[in-house]
C-alpha positions as CSV (number, residue, x, y, z in Angstrom):
1,X,63.1,73.1,98.6
2,X,61.1,76.1,97.6
3,X,61.2,77.1,93.9
4,X,61.7,80.8,94.7
5,X,65.2,80.2,96.1
6,X,67.9,81.5,93.7
7,X,69.1,78.6,91.6
8,X,72.2,78.4,89.3
9,X,73.2,75.5,86.9
10,X,76.9,74.9,86.7
11,X,78.9,72.1,85.1
12,X,78.8,70.0,88.3
13,X,75.0,70.3,88.9
14,X,72.3,72.7,90.1
15,X,73.0,74.9,93.1
16,X,70.2,76.2,95.2
17,X,71.0,79.2,97.4
18,X,69.3,81.6,99.8
19,X,68.5,85.3,100.0
20,X,69.9,87.3,102.9
21,X,70.0,90.9,104.1
22,X,73.5,91.7,105.3
23,X,73.8,92.8,109.0
24,X,70.1,93.8,109.0
25,X,71.3,97.4,108.6
26,X,68.4,99.8,108.3
27,X,70.4,102.1,106.0
28,X,71.4,99.3,103.7
29,X,68.7,98.2,101.2
30,X,70.8,95.5,99.5
31,X,69.6,91.9,99.4
32,X,72.3,89.3,98.7
33,X,71.9,85.9,97.1
34,X,74.2,83.5,98.9
35,X,75.4,80.1,97.8
36,X,77.1,78.5,100.8
37,X,79.2,75.4,101.2
38,X,79.3,74.7,97.4
39,X,81.8,71.8,96.9
40,X,84.6,72.4,94.3
41,X,86.4,69.1,94.8
42,X,85.7,65.5,96.0
43,X,86.2,64.6,99.7
44,X,89.9,64.4,100.7
45,X,89.3,61.6,103.3
46,X,90.6,58.1,103.1
47,X,92.6,57.3,100.0
48,X,92.6,60.9,98.9
49,X,94.1,62.2,102.2
50,X,97.3,64.2,101.5
51,X,96.7,63.9,97.7
52,X,96.1,66.8,95.3
53,X,92.4,67.7,95.1
54,X,90.2,65.9,92.6
55,X,87.5,68.1,90.7
56,X,83.9,67.2,91.0
57,X,82.6,65.3,87.9
58,X,80.2,67.0,85.5
59,X,76.5,66.3,86.2
60,X,73.1,67.4,84.9
61,X,71.2,65.7,87.7
62,X,73.2,66.6,90.9
63,X,71.5,69.1,93.2
64,X,73.4,71.0,95.9
65,X,71.5,72.7,98.7
66,X,73.7,75.7,99.3
67,X,71.6,77.3,102.1
68,X,74.1,76.9,104.9
69,X,77.9,76.9,105.6
70,X,79.7,73.7,104.6
71,X,82.2,71.8,106.8
72,X,85.4,73.5,107.7
73,X,88.7,71.7,107.1
74,X,90.2,70.1,110.2
75,X,92.4,72.4,112.3
76,X,92.9,73.6,115.9
77,X,89.9,75.9,115.4
78,X,87.5,73.0,114.9
79,X,84.0,74.1,116.1
80,X,82.5,70.6,115.6
81,X,81.7,71.1,111.9
82,X,85.1,70.0,110.5
83,X,85.4,67.2,108.0
84,X,87.9,66.1,105.4
85,X,85.1,66.6,102.9
86,X,85.7,70.3,103.3
87,X,86.7,71.7,99.9
88,X,83.8,74.1,99.4
89,X,83.3,77.7,98.6
90,X,80.8,80.5,99.3
91,X,79.4,82.9,96.7
92,X,77.8,86.2,97.5
93,X,76.1,88.3,94.8
94,X,73.7,91.2,94.9
95,X,70.1,90.5,93.9
96,X,69.8,92.3,90.6
97,X,66.7,92.9,88.5
98,X,66.6,92.5,84.8
99,X,69.5,92.4,82.4
100,X,72.9,93.5,83.6
101,X,76.6,93.4,82.6
102,X,78.8,90.6,83.9
103,X,80.0,91.5,87.4
104,X,83.6,91.7,88.6
105,X,84.6,88.9,90.9
106,X,86.5,88.9,94.2
107,X,88.0,85.6,95.5
108,X,89.2,85.7,99.1
109,X,91.9,83.4,100.5
110,X,91.8,83.2,104.3
111,X,94.8,83.4,106.6
112,X,95.7,81.4,109.7
113,X,99.5,80.7,109.3
114,X,98.5,77.7,107.0
115,X,97.5,75.8,110.1
116,X,94.1,77.4,111.0
117,X,91.2,79.3,109.4
118,X,88.3,78.8,107.1
119,X,86.3,80.5,104.3
120,X,83.8,82.0,106.8
121,X,86.6,83.9,108.7
122,X,85.8,87.3,107.1
123,X,82.6,89.1,106.2
124,X,83.0,89.0,102.4
125,X,79.2,89.4,102.2
126,X,79.5,92.8,103.9
127,X,82.2,93.9,101.5
128,X,80.0,93.0,98.6
129,X,76.8,94.6,100.0
130,X,78.4,98.0,100.6
131,X,80.3,98.2,97.3
132,X,79.4,101.3,95.2
133,X,79.5,99.1,92.0
134,X,78.0,95.6,92.0
135,X,80.4,92.7,92.4
136,X,80.5,89.0,93.3
137,X,82.4,87.9,96.4
138,X,83.7,84.4,97.0
139,X,85.5,82.7,99.9
140,X,86.5,79.1,100.3
141,X,88.2,76.5,102.4
142,X,91.6,74.8,101.6
143,X,93.4,72.2,103.6
144,X,95.6,73.5,106.4
145,X,98.1,72.0,108.9
146,X,99.4,68.5,108.2
147,X,96.4,67.8,106.0
148,X,97.5,70.5,103.5
149,X,101.2,71.0,104.0
150,X,102.9,67.8,105.3
151,X,106.1,68.5,103.4
152,X,109.4,66.5,103.5
153,X,111.7,64.5,101.2
154,X,109.5,61.5,101.6
155,X,106.3,63.4,100.7
156,X,108.1,64.8,97.7
157,X,109.0,61.3,96.5
158,X,105.2,60.5,96.7
159,X,104.3,63.7,94.8
160,X,102.3,65.1,97.7
161,X,103.8,68.6,98.4
162,X,101.9,71.8,98.8
163,X,98.5,70.2,98.4
164,X,96.9,73.1,100.2
165,X,98.1,75.5,97.5
166,X,96.8,73.1,94.9
167,X,93.4,73.3,96.6
168,X,93.5,77.1,96.2
169,X,94.4,76.7,92.5
170,X,91.5,74.3,91.9
171,X,89.1,76.7,93.6
172,X,90.3,79.4,91.2
173,X,89.7,77.0,88.3
174,X,86.2,76.3,89.5
175,X,85.5,80.0,89.5
176,X,86.9,80.5,86.0
177,X,84.7,77.6,84.7
178,X,81.5,78.5,86.6
179,X,81.3,82.1,87.7
180,X,79.6,83.3,84.5
181,X,76.6,81.1,85.4
182,X,76.2,83.4,88.5
183,X,76.5,86.6,86.4
184,X,80.2,87.0,87.1
185,X,82.9,87.9,84.6
186,X,85.5,85.2,84.4
187,X,87.8,87.7,82.7
188,X,87.7,90.1,85.7
189,X,88.7,88.2,88.8
190,X,90.6,89.7,91.7
191,X,92.3,87.4,94.2
192,X,92.7,88.8,97.7
193,X,94.3,87.4,100.8
194,X,95.3,88.5,104.3
195,X,98.3,87.1,106.2
196,X,98.9,83.5,105.1
197,X,96.2,84.2,102.5
198,X,98.4,87.0,101.2
199,X,101.4,84.8,101.2
200,X,99.3,82.4,99.1
201,X,98.4,85.1,96.7
202,X,102.1,85.9,96.4
203,X,102.9,82.3,95.5
204,X,100.1,82.3,92.9
205,X,101.6,85.5,91.4
206,X,104.9,83.7,90.7
207,X,103.4,80.3,89.7
208,X,103.6,79.5,86.0
209,X,104.4,83.2,85.1
210,X,104.5,82.3,81.3
211,X,100.9,81.1,81.3
212,X,97.7,83.2,81.6
213,X,96.8,83.5,85.3
214,X,93.5,82.5,86.7
215,X,93.0,86.0,88.1
216,X,93.5,89.5,86.8
217,X,94.1,91.8,89.8
218,X,95.5,91.0,93.3
219,X,95.2,92.4,96.8
220,X,97.8,91.3,99.4
221,X,97.2,92.4,103.0
222,X,100.1,91.9,105.4
223,X,101.7,89.2,103.3
224,X,103.9,88.3,100.4
225,X,105.6,85.4,98.7
226,X,108.9,86.3,100.5
227,X,107.2,86.7,103.9
228,X,108.7,85.0,107.0
229,X,110.6,82.2,105.3
230,X,110.1,79.8,102.4
231,X,112.4,76.8,102.5
232,X,113.0,74.0,100.0
233,X,111.0,70.9,100.8
234,X,114.1,69.0,102.0
235,X,115.1,71.7,104.5
236,X,116.4,70.1,107.8
237,X,113.6,71.8,109.7
238,X,110.9,70.2,107.6
239,X,112.5,66.8,108.0
240,X,112.6,67.2,111.8
241,X,109.0,68.2,111.9
242,X,107.9,65.4,109.6
243,X,109.6,62.8,111.9
244,X,108.0,64.4,115.0
245,X,104.6,64.1,113.3
246,X,105.2,60.4,112.5
247,X,106.4,59.9,116.1
248,X,103.1,61.3,117.5
249,X,101.3,58.7,115.5
250,X,103.6,55.8,116.4
251,X,104.9,55.5,112.8
252,X,108.5,56.7,113.3
253,X,109.8,53.2,112.5
254,X,107.3,52.3,109.8
255,X,108.8,51.0,106.4
256,X,108.6,53.7,103.7
257,X,106.0,51.8,101.7
258,X,103.7,51.6,104.6
259,X,103.7,55.2,105.8
260,X,101.1,56.7,103.5
261,X,98.7,53.7,103.7
262,X,99.0,53.8,107.5
263,X,98.4,57.5,107.6
264,X,95.3,57.2,105.4
265,X,93.8,54.6,107.7
266,X,94.0,56.7,110.8
267,X,90.9,58.6,112.0
268,X,90.8,62.4,111.2
269,X,91.1,63.2,114.9
270,X,94.5,61.4,115.2
271,X,96.0,63.4,112.3
272,X,94.5,66.6,113.7
273,X,95.9,66.0,117.2
274,X,99.4,65.2,115.9
275,X,99.3,68.2,113.6
276,X,98.4,70.5,116.6
277,X,101.1,68.9,118.8
278,X,103.9,69.6,116.2
279,X,102.6,73.1,115.7
280,X,102.7,73.8,119.4
281,X,106.3,72.4,119.7
282,X,107.5,74.8,117.0
283,X,105.4,77.7,118.0
284,X,108.0,80.4,117.2
285,X,106.4,81.8,114.0
286,X,109.3,81.4,111.7
287,X,109.6,77.8,112.7
288,X,106.0,77.0,112.3
289,X,105.5,73.6,110.7
290,X,103.2,72.8,107.7
291,X,104.1,75.7,105.5
292,X,104.4,76.0,101.7
293,X,107.8,74.9,100.4
294,X,109.9,75.3,97.3
295,X,108.9,72.2,95.4
296,X,111.0,72.8,92.2
297,X,110.2,73.0,88.5
298,X,106.6,71.9,87.7
299,X,105.6,72.6,91.3
300,X,103.6,75.3,93.0
301,X,106.7,77.2,94.1
302,X,109.3,76.4,91.4
303,X,112.1,78.5,92.9
304,X,112.9,80.8,95.8
305,X,110.3,83.6,95.6
306,X,113.0,86.3,95.8
307,X,114.7,84.8,92.7
308,X,111.4,84.8,90.8
309,X,110.7,88.4,91.7
310,X,114.2,89.6,90.8
311,X,114.0,87.7,87.4
312,X,110.7,89.3,86.6
313,X,109.1,85.8,86.7
314,X,105.7,86.9,88.0
315,X,102.3,87.8,86.7
316,X,102.2,91.5,85.8
317,X,98.8,92.6,86.9
318,X,97.3,95.5,89.0
319,X,98.3,95.2,92.6
320,X,97.1,96.6,95.9
321,X,99.2,95.7,98.9
322,X,100.2,97.0,102.4
323,X,100.9,96.5,106.0
324,X,100.0,97.5,109.6
325,X,102.4,99.4,111.9
326,X,102.6,96.8,114.6
327,X,102.6,93.5,112.6
328,X,104.7,91.8,115.2
329,X,102.8,92.5,118.4
330,X,101.0,89.1,118.4
331,X,104.1,87.0,117.6
332,X,106.8,88.1,120.0
333,X,107.2,87.7,123.8
334,X,105.8,90.7,125.7
335,X,108.1,90.2,128.6
336,X,111.5,90.5,126.8
337,X,113.6,92.7,129.0
338,X,117.4,92.2,128.2
339,X,119.4,93.0,125.1
340,X,120.8,89.4,125.1
341,X,117.3,88.1,124.9
342,X,116.6,90.2,121.9
343,X,119.6,88.8,120.1
344,X,118.8,85.2,121.2
345,X,115.3,85.6,119.9
346,X,116.6,86.3,116.4
347,X,119.5,83.8,116.6
348,X,117.0,81.0,117.4
349,X,114.3,82.1,114.9
350,X,116.7,82.8,112.0
351,X,119.7,80.4,112.3
352,X,120.8,81.7,108.8
353,X,121.9,85.0,110.4
354,X,125.6,85.2,111.0
355,X,127.2,86.8,114.1
356,X,128.0,89.7,111.9
357,X,124.4,90.0,110.9
358,X,123.3,89.9,114.5
359,X,125.8,92.6,115.4
360,X,124.4,94.8,112.6
361,X,120.9,94.0,113.8
362,X,121.8,95.6,117.2
363,X,123.0,98.7,115.3
364,X,119.8,99.0,113.1
365,X,117.6,98.5,116.2
366,X,119.5,100.4,119.0
367,X,119.1,98.8,122.5
368,X,116.6,100.9,124.4
369,X,118.1,100.0,127.7
370,X,121.7,101.2,127.0
371,X,120.7,103.9,124.6
372,X,118.0,106.3,126.0
373,X,117.8,108.0,122.5
374,X,116.6,104.8,120.9
375,X,113.2,105.1,119.3
376,X,112.4,101.7,120.8
377,X,112.4,102.8,124.4
378,X,109.4,101.1,126.0
379,X,107.4,103.3,128.4
380,X,104.4,101.0,128.9
381,X,104.7,99.5,132.4
382,X,103.3,96.1,131.7
383,X,105.7,95.3,128.9
384,X,109.3,94.2,128.9
385,X,111.9,96.8,128.1
386,X,112.8,95.1,124.8
387,X,109.2,94.6,123.6
388,X,108.9,97.6,121.3
389,X,112.3,96.8,119.8
390,X,111.6,93.1,119.2
391,X,108.1,93.8,118.0
392,X,109.2,96.2,115.3
393,X,112.2,94.1,114.2
394,X,109.9,91.1,113.8
395,X,107.2,93.2,112.0
396,X,109.7,94.6,109.5
397,X,111.3,91.1,108.9
398,X,108.1,89.0,108.6
399,X,105.6,91.3,107.0
400,X,106.6,95.0,106.2
401,X,109.8,94.4,104.3
402,X,108.3,91.6,102.2
403,X,105.2,93.7,101.3
404,X,107.3,96.6,100.2
405,X,109.6,94.1,98.3
406,X,106.6,92.9,96.3
407,X,105.4,96.5,95.6
408,X,108.9,97.5,94.4
409,X,109.3,94.6,92.0
410,X,105.7,94.8,90.7
411,X,106.1,98.6,90.1
412,X,109.0,97.9,87.8
413,X,106.6,96.8,85.1
414,X,105.4,99.6,82.8
415,X,101.7,100.4,82.7
416,X,100.9,98.1,85.6
417,X,99.4,100.0,88.5
418,X,100.6,99.2,92.1
419,X,99.1,100.8,95.2
420,X,100.7,100.6,98.7
421,X,99.0,101.3,102.0
422,X,100.0,101.6,105.7
423,X,97.3,101.0,108.4
424,X,98.1,102.8,111.6
425,X,94.9,102.8,113.7
426,X,95.9,101.8,117.3
427,X,93.4,99.1,118.3
428,X,94.9,98.4,121.7
429,X,97.3,100.0,124.1
430,X,99.8,97.1,123.9
431,X,99.2,95.8,120.4
432,X,98.8,99.1,118.5
433,X,97.9,98.5,114.9
434,X,98.5,94.8,115.2
435,X,98.5,92.1,112.6
436,X,94.9,91.6,111.2
437,X,93.5,94.8,112.8
438,X,92.7,96.3,109.4
439,X,90.4,93.4,108.4
440,X,87.1,94.7,109.8
441,X,87.8,98.2,108.4
442,X,88.2,96.9,104.8
443,X,84.9,95.0,105.0
444,X,83.2,98.0,106.7
445,X,81.9,95.9,109.6
446,X,79.2,97.2,111.8
447,X,81.2,97.0,115.1
448,X,83.8,99.4,113.6
449,X,81.3,101.7,112.1
450,X,79.4,102.1,115.4
451,X,82.5,103.1,117.5
452,X,82.8,106.7,116.3
453,X,82.3,109.0,113.4
454,X,86.0,109.0,112.6
455,X,86.3,105.2,112.7
456,X,83.3,105.0,110.5
457,X,85.0,107.3,108.0
458,X,88.3,105.4,108.1
459,X,86.5,102.1,107.5
460,X,84.2,103.5,104.8
461,X,87.2,105.1,103.1
462,X,89.2,101.9,103.1
463,X,86.2,99.8,101.9
464,X,85.7,102.4,99.1
465,X,89.3,102.1,97.9
466,X,89.3,98.3,98.0
467,X,85.9,97.8,96.4
468,X,86.7,100.4,93.7
469,X,90.0,98.5,92.9
470,X,88.0,95.2,92.6
471,X,85.3,96.7,90.4
472,X,87.4,99.0,88.2
473,X,91.1,98.2,88.7
474,X,91.6,101.7,90.2
475,X,91.0,102.5,94.0
476,X,90.0,106.0,93.0
477,X,87.5,105.4,90.2
478,X,84.3,104.6,92.1
479,X,83.5,107.6,94.3
480,X,80.0,107.4,95.9
481,X,79.5,107.9,99.6
482,X,83.2,108.5,100.3
483,X,83.9,110.4,97.1
484,X,85.9,113.1,98.9
485,X,88.7,110.7,99.8
486,X,92.2,111.6,98.7
487,X,93.5,110.5,95.4
488,X,95.7,107.4,95.9
489,X,98.7,107.7,93.6
490,X,100.4,104.7,92.0
491,X,103.4,103.4,93.7
492,X,106.8,103.7,92.1
493,X,110.1,102.0,93.0
494,X,113.0,104.0,94.3
495,X,113.1,107.0,96.5
496,X,109.9,108.7,95.2
497,X,107.3,106.1,96.2
498,X,104.1,107.2,97.8
499,X,101.7,105.3,100.0
500,X,98.3,105.8,101.5
501,X,98.4,106.1,105.3
502,X,95.2,105.2,107.2
503,X,94.3,106.4,110.7
504,X,97.6,107.9,111.8
505,X,97.2,109.1,115.4
506,X,93.8,107.5,115.9
507,X,93.5,105.4,119.1
508,X,89.7,105.4,119.7
509,X,89.5,101.6,119.4
510,X,92.1,101.4,122.2
511,X,89.9,103.7,124.3
512,X,92.1,106.8,124.3
513,X,90.0,109.2,122.2
514,X,92.4,110.7,119.7
515,X,90.9,111.0,116.2
516,X,94.0,111.3,114.1
517,X,93.9,111.6,110.3
518,X,91.5,109.4,108.3
519,X,93.7,109.0,105.2
520,X,96.7,110.9,103.8
521,X,99.3,110.4,101.0
522,X,102.8,110.3,102.4
523,X,106.3,109.4,101.2
524,X,107.2,105.7,101.7
525,X,110.1,106.4,104.0
526,X,108.9,104.9,107.3
527,X,111.3,102.1,108.5
528,X,113.1,102.2,105.2
529,X,116.6,101.6,106.7
530,X,115.2,98.7,108.7
531,X,113.5,97.1,105.7
532,X,116.7,97.4,103.7
533,X,118.5,95.4,106.3
534,X,116.1,92.6,105.9
535,X,116.0,92.9,102.1
536,X,119.7,92.3,101.9
537,X,119.3,89.0,103.8
538,X,116.2,87.6,102.1
539,X,118.0,84.7,100.5
540,X,119.2,83.5,103.9
541,X,115.6,82.6,104.6
542,X,114.9,80.8,101.4
543,X,117.7,78.2,101.3
């Protein structure tokens, strides 16, 4: 190893990184120092499979070559690099000359419905490089699928619930203990997640609310602790899925005292294949297997998230959160054509809904076939006549209502700023502003910047708000290149809440050429009636 590579000494040893110029952008003169694949826990293979993560021991002699990405955790997205020795993180910092103040820190939690994904899924290096004020960015792996969330009564009896969330917590502890060696401020950490990553952030917000948190600000993109459904560990669905998992491995009749030893002896590929098979069987999103569960007092999710929020049992810290217009487009059938199919979809997905609930659902979302005045009339020829209706109902239920719920409860605290956004750039004719479409805008990725001047401005504006929030706690404070952007007001609960609306009317990504409005402050009234319908029924999805 060359001596001129950036080197940092931490409690667990000496970490040797690399220098990199992000995106080779001629206009960007920022060199980053990157430390990739840094382990924060021991291997989870063999006897440690399904167990809570074990921290690396302290060492003065150990040397880590952090010049390339570490192994991903096993999942259906395996690119050949997966390993159960996968609990590693990636650190990106600007190369700074001379003395400087400790830098704010961003820790990103990846999404992937708790069954997929990895720490390299998003360009956190890009977000860091373009920031007006210097910051450190971190991404990391945590166990997903059956490896991280094999939840059931039996696993509860073994003390093995929610180990994927425990991986995340240990990564945050590693950051707290070591980030100052990289020039970061352990007292100024922002945790950020998208989709399942945002659900995770929501769970950490309600975890041990009476103790100081391991982070100080939070960004939740298209997710919340109450999103989709959070069941107790002994819910009948989890039990059914656990038995299916054992059956795929030929262990359905194994004595209880032999299940864990037998599972730990199997090769990684067998566990991975069984995990994927069960996921495929329960592919309707609300019935996805291997999800975080309510594990009771002393656990990662002590009580139903809605109960924690209502009781004020959550960390009161600055919050930035929001949603996309068409969050449901990737999760619902595009061919749905009949009103009965719409009702059946929600009856199957949400068995807790009564017939009275389903009848009211038809009122809140008028049938576009029988009612030509319905705002859900579908005019795109290649989609079923119920698609717009089912997409929006699912979007409101699974993502938009929970996001607003989080914002409302968080805004009840005095002197704690909350900021709400709505991403509306149409990125495809059928999908619109689909789930995840905002991601490359926030990180100011080159492919978005290059599409048009307006998209460059939308992405630059969003990145400026996000990076300003990370570095100052206020999305408006750091001005710089996008200093003329509108002032983003704090969100307040009730009927006077405001949100920042990005890209309304823009469909350039979809190839239609309309520029729309880059960013504007609007009243938070869009889909309010629909969200209230779901808010009134939240507890039916957490029992």
